[in-house]
Wavefront OBJ file of the C-alpha trace (Angstrom):
o trace
v -19.499 -29.006 62.515
v -19.148 -30.883 59.281
v -15.780 -31.516 57.708
v -14.895 -30.913 54.216
v -13.683 -34.587 54.072
v -17.140 -35.978 55.171
v -18.563 -36.221 51.724
v -15.495 -38.245 50.426
v -15.984 -40.778 52.995
v -19.743 -40.946 52.810
v -19.251 -41.770 49.063
v -16.959 -44.670 49.900
v -18.954 -46.279 52.746
v -19.507 -49.569 50.617
v -15.618 -49.982 50.230
v -15.110 -48.967 53.928
v -17.660 -51.661 54.921
v -15.855 -54.233 53.026
v -12.661 -53.324 54.754
v -14.196 -53.541 58.143
v -15.504 -57.198 57.308
v -11.985 -58.222 56.059
v -10.513 -56.827 59.343
v -13.026 -58.623 61.379
v -12.155 -61.838 59.666
v -8.382 -61.456 59.192
v -7.367 -58.967 61.795
v -6.407 -56.517 59.002
v -7.883 -55.423 55.717
v -6.151 -55.002 52.346
v -5.092 -51.435 51.502
v -7.341 -49.434 49.220
v -6.101 -46.318 47.344
v -7.767 -43.132 48.680
v -5.462 -40.619 46.748
v -8.481 -38.839 45.197
v -9.126 -37.272 48.558
v -6.565 -34.621 47.613
v -9.283 -33.003 45.719
v -10.858 -32.039 49.194
v -7.879 -30.300 50.540
v -4.094 -29.860 50.755
v -2.007 -31.275 53.482
v 1.612 -31.445 54.351
v 1.011 -35.037 55.412
v -1.804 -37.462 54.654
v -0.898 -39.908 57.344
v -3.565 -40.238 60.000
v -5.525 -42.835 61.990
v -8.667 -43.087 63.964
v -10.108 -45.675 66.308
v -13.804 -46.414 66.054
v -16.079 -48.674 68.074
v -19.868 -48.943 68.552
v -19.385 -46.451 71.440
v -17.614 -43.606 69.425
v -14.283 -42.534 68.180
v -10.930 -41.923 69.736
v -7.683 -40.656 68.554
v -8.014 -39.080 65.153
v -5.945 -35.944 65.568
v -5.868 -35.195 61.750
v -9.000 -33.613 60.178
v -9.356 -36.103 57.432
v -8.911 -39.177 59.732
v -11.375 -37.773 62.422
v -13.888 -37.218 59.548
v -13.464 -40.813 58.549
v -14.069 -41.918 62.032
v -17.144 -39.600 62.508
v -18.656 -41.084 59.287
v -18.045 -44.681 60.098
v -19.411 -44.181 63.619
v -22.517 -42.362 62.292
v -23.125 -44.940 59.696
v -23.400 -47.670 62.240
v -20.978 -50.045 60.374
v -19.350 -51.090 63.646
v -21.581 -52.985 66.052
v -19.005 -55.123 67.755
v -15.315 -54.643 68.436
v -12.937 -51.846 67.968
v -11.146 -50.861 64.764
v -8.291 -48.690 63.724
v -8.552 -46.979 60.477
v -5.024 -46.063 59.046
v -4.449 -43.679 56.182
v -0.663 -44.057 55.118
v 1.335 -41.105 54.012
v 1.016 -42.517 50.458
v -2.777 -42.341 50.693
v -3.673 -46.125 51.227
v -6.387 -46.900 53.716
v -6.422 -50.096 55.775
v -8.590 -51.190 58.730
v -7.101 -53.098 61.835
v -9.198 -55.077 64.213
v -8.002 -53.982 67.675
v -9.864 -56.612 69.684
v -9.969 -60.349 69.075
v -13.265 -61.284 70.577
v -12.994 -62.772 74.128
v -9.289 -63.188 73.917
v -8.545 -59.434 74.600
v -9.641 -57.427 77.534
v -11.102 -54.082 77.268
v -8.416 -51.320 76.913
v -9.378 -49.815 80.390
v -8.038 -53.001 81.926
v -5.021 -53.235 79.776
v -3.877 -49.513 80.540
v -1.908 -50.655 83.648
v -0.408 -53.674 82.037
v 3.236 -54.082 81.032
v 3.926 -54.997 77.382
v 4.672 -58.670 78.471
v 1.431 -58.986 80.347
v -0.302 -57.470 77.250
v 1.155 -60.103 75.040
v -0.084 -62.789 77.401
v -3.681 -61.710 76.709
v -3.378 -63.263 73.323
v -4.450 -67.028 73.286
v -2.605 -69.365 70.852
v -0.670 -66.839 68.850
v 0.506 -68.140 65.394
v 2.959 -65.599 64.539
v 4.721 -62.496 65.712
v 2.385 -60.379 63.503
v -0.614 -62.031 65.472
v 0.824 -60.918 68.770
v 1.670 -57.466 67.721
v -1.813 -56.877 65.987
v -3.492 -57.856 69.284
v -1.807 -55.190 71.348
v -4.357 -52.392 71.866
v -3.396 -49.013 70.410
v -3.307 -47.642 73.959
v -0.497 -49.986 74.870
v 1.412 -49.065 71.470
v 1.036 -45.335 72.506
v 2.500 -46.026 76.057
v 5.458 -48.048 74.411
v 6.258 -45.246 72.039
v 6.026 -42.467 74.654
v 8.175 -44.288 77.072
v 10.840 -45.205 74.421
v 13.988 -43.105 75.059
v 14.806 -43.284 71.424
v 11.551 -41.482 70.570
v 12.960 -37.890 70.569
v 15.542 -39.043 67.982
v 13.444 -41.276 65.807
v 9.919 -39.656 65.693
v 10.847 -38.005 62.323
v 10.511 -41.494 60.750
v 6.821 -41.862 61.677
v 5.644 -39.882 58.872
v 7.614 -41.705 56.166
v 7.251 -45.308 57.730
v 3.680 -45.067 58.844
v 2.604 -45.999 62.431
v 2.795 -49.885 62.000
v 6.380 -50.103 60.601
v 7.547 -47.262 63.003
v 6.004 -48.865 66.145
v 7.880 -52.235 65.175
v 11.222 -49.996 64.723
v 10.470 -48.527 68.141
v 9.941 -51.967 69.745
v 13.079 -53.535 68.204
v 15.121 -50.563 69.203
v 13.880 -50.899 72.805
v 14.728 -54.718 72.576
v 18.296 -54.336 71.515
v 20.253 -53.775 74.697
v 24.051 -53.597 74.690
v 25.773 -56.470 76.564
v 27.517 -53.982 78.859
v 24.154 -52.646 80.109
v 22.958 -56.232 81.279
v 26.042 -56.991 83.457
l 1 2 3 4 5 6 7 8 9 10 11 12 13 14 15 16 17 18 19 20 21 22 23 24 25 26 27 28 29 30 31 32 33 34 35 36 37 38 39 40 41 42 43 44 45 46 47 48 49 50 51 52 53 54 55 56 57 58 59 60 61 62 63 64 65 66 67 68 69 70 71 72 73 74 75 76 77 78 79 80 81 82 83 84 85 86 87 88 89 90 91 92 93 94 95 96 97 98 99 100 101 102 103 104 105 106 107 108 109 110 111 112 113 114 115 116 117 118 119 120 121 122 123 124 125 126 127 128 129 130 131 132 133 134 135 136 137 138 139 140 141 142 143 144 145 146 147 148 149 150 151 152 153 154 155 156 157 158 159 160 161 162 163 164 165 166 167 168 169 170 171 172 173 174 175 176 177 178 179 180 181 182
């Protein structure tokens, strides 16, 4: 069934294509304003994300994000790799490359790895952002779900957006009081 948001994304395929190219080259694209999508519907929150590869879409629980994924997939814009499309709560769209060529295994193989093992998949990281951007979304989801602080901090997800929230969760998980390490 067609979504009421499909037309919006179809009319922006040229911009979306440019964002995909940027993410392919740089790991992440610039942010593009998509606030005019509000003409197509009302939502309590506009935050949403969807993962798209040449094989299909995954994630995308929010209708506007799922619509974006379906339009991108149907257009054939992605013929190599896997990309995460993120719509922030303040209506900015960005694209993130989830796979870095041969340096990252397929997510099915990473599903059983620990975070430390997943980080070791990255070859020659230049910065912490390079390392964090190379962690597949499936691993991020496992990190968030297993984090004890999740039940107290998940209300921050909507206002921070996924990227900042994930970093907050990682840092909260890394901070261990000294008395717990004795």
